[in-house]
N, C-alpha and C positions, 0 to 999 in steps of 0.2 A: 503494499500498499504506499503510494507517495505521500512525503510530508508538504501536503497542502491543504489548505482549507477553504470550506466551501460557503460563505455567506448570502442568505435568502433574505431578500428584502420585499417587502409588501407592494409598494412603491421605487420610482425612479429619480424622483424629485428632492424631496427633502431628506430619505434615506440615502441618498448619495451625496449629498452635502455633509450630511454627520458621519458618513464613514470614511470620505476621504481624508476628514480632521483625524478621524480616530489613528487611522493608518499613519500619517504624520507626526500624531502627538505619542502613539504609545509602541510602534514596529518601526523597529529598523529597517527589517527587510520585508517590504510588503509586496513582495513577487508572486509568492507561494499563495497567495488571498486571491480567490477568483470571487468575486462578485456577481451575482444576478437577480434579478427581477421579477416577480412572480404577478404583480399586475392589478390584481383582486383581491379581496379579503379572504383570511384564514378558513371563514365555513366553505369558500368555493374549492380550496384548497383538499379540505377534508373530504368533500362530498367526491372528488376526482381520486382520493387514494382510497376512499371506503369501497370503491366499485370495483375495482382492483387490487387485493390485499398482495401481489406480487409485484405491485407498480415499482419503476425505479424512480426516485426521486427528480433525479436529473432529467430523466427522459420528461418528465411532467414537466420542468422547468423549460425544456429545451426545443418543446413546440409553442411555449408562450409568446415567441416574439421573435425577430432574427439576431437582435442583440447576445441573447441567451443563447441561440445557437453558434452564434460564434466563439464565445465564451467558454462553451464548454466542448468543441469540437473535438470529437473522438473521445471524450472521457466519459464516464463512468461511477458510479460511487464508492468503487473502487480504489478509485482515483484521489480520492480527499480522506485526511485521517482524521479529518473533523469537520461537523456540517452543522453551522450556525444558522437558525431562523426566527426574524424580526416580523411578527405581525402587530395591529392592533386589536385591543379589543373590540371596538368599533361595536358597540351593542344596539344601534338603532339601523344598522345591514339588513337586509331584504332575510337573509338566510342565518341571523343571528342566533345563536343558541349556546346558552351556558354548558347543555351537556357533554357538545363538539369541545367547546374550549379544555374541558376536563378530561377528556378522551386524549386531544392531542397533545396536553401536557403531559399525559402518562406513556402517550406515545414516542414524543419527542424528549427525552431526558434524559440523553447521556450522547454528546458529541459526538462520539467513537463509535456509536451504534446506526440508530436511525438518523438522530441528529437531535440538537436539543433547543429549544423554543422560548423565544422572551417575548413576554406579553406588554406594550403600552396601555394605560389607561387615562383617557379613552382612547389614544393614538397614538402616534410617534412623535407629534408637537409636544407631548405631556413633557420634552425633554427642557422646554422652554419655560414650564411654568412653573416658579417656583417662588410664591410670593412670600408675604413675610409670615402669612399662618398656614406656609406649608403641612405641617404634621397635619393639620385638621382639614384641609383642604380637599372638596369633595365638587364633582359636578354630575349632573344627571346621568344617569348610565344608560337609557333606551332612547333617549331623544337626540334629535340632530341638533344641537347647539349652536353649529356654525361655529367651532371649535376653533380653527384657524384664525378668523376673525377677530374673536375676542383675543387673540395672544398677540395682535400687531403691534403694540407697545410694547412686548416683551424685551429685555435689555439685550436677549439672546438671538435676536433676528438674523444674524448672520452666521450659520451654523460652520460655514468654513473656515472661519475665523475663532473658532472658542479656544480662548487662550489657556494655559494651562493652571491659572488661576481657578479658570470657571467649571472647569473640567473637575476639579478638585470640590469645589460648590456642589457641583451636580452631582457628583460620584457618593459626596458624604450626606448631602441632605435627603436623596432617595434611601441610601441604607440604613440612615436613622430613622425613618419615615417607614419601611418596612419591618424594622427591628419592632419600630412602636406598634406596628398592625399586627404582627404575627407573634410576637412576647418572644422572639427565636431570633438568637445571636448571628446564626446562619441561613436567613430566608431564604426558601427554596420558590423558584417560579408556580410551584403546586401549592405550596402553602400559602403564598402572597394570594392565590385567586382564593383558594378557600375560605381565607379572611374577607376577603371582597365580595364573596356570597353572603358569608355567615352574616357578615356586620354591616353590609354595605347596599349591596344588590338587591336582596331579597328583602329586607326589613325596611328600606329608606328610597329604593331605587335609584340610587347613587353608585359612582365607582370613588375610590379615594384616588386621587390623582399619582401615576407613580410612572415614570418611563423604566423602559425595559432594559436599554441600551448600557446603563450605566454596570449593571448586571454580568453583563458578560465583560464588561472590562475588572469587574470584583472576580468573575468566576476564571477567568485566564489569567491574570495576573495576582501572584500571592501577593505579590505588595505592589498596588497599583501607583502608590505614591514614589515607588524607587524608580518605576518606570516615567512617569511624567519627569521626575528630575534628570532622569539618562538621558531623556530628548529634549530638554530646554535646551535651546542654542546658546551659549557661554558668551 
């Protein structure tokens, strides 16, 4: 198996901006990272996978658009040592279903096997949404609140230019909040979703705003602060 990482994103715009910055900030050699875009929500991806239990994820992605086909040319799942998936909770989507999220998190729970899924609540733009009351900050779970429009005044608008200091704040704020939500010093994507369901989605019709991206960095690097420091330009 090759020493390469496949990163699967729901969309191609905001996600691309974020990950280009992540590669520059955290990875000295980003040439082994292959990024592809699914193009629609997590619920549609589950529908495709459910219809064929032997379906190769790379084949699903290859068929989505010509850019994926080029990125994955002559590659199969075995060509990647790790697979990471980044999707939105997106509770107002047509196919939205919390049972599907649970199944996806159970299936995609190991980056060296089927892959590891990171969910953002309510969507990828949550990485910009860190107000002073972040610990208690929630938004409606099942309504289209035009979340992107709400965040137009966020200080994190240019995701390509996130600084080391901004990354540190984003990561630590999301980790602190996830620990508070789960009462677990090492929260997992599954434990976060369980508490989202129990404490916010089911009783209140809300999600506690949380980005999935910082947890990829936390999981990948044993000491992410060290990697921030090592990549900083002298």
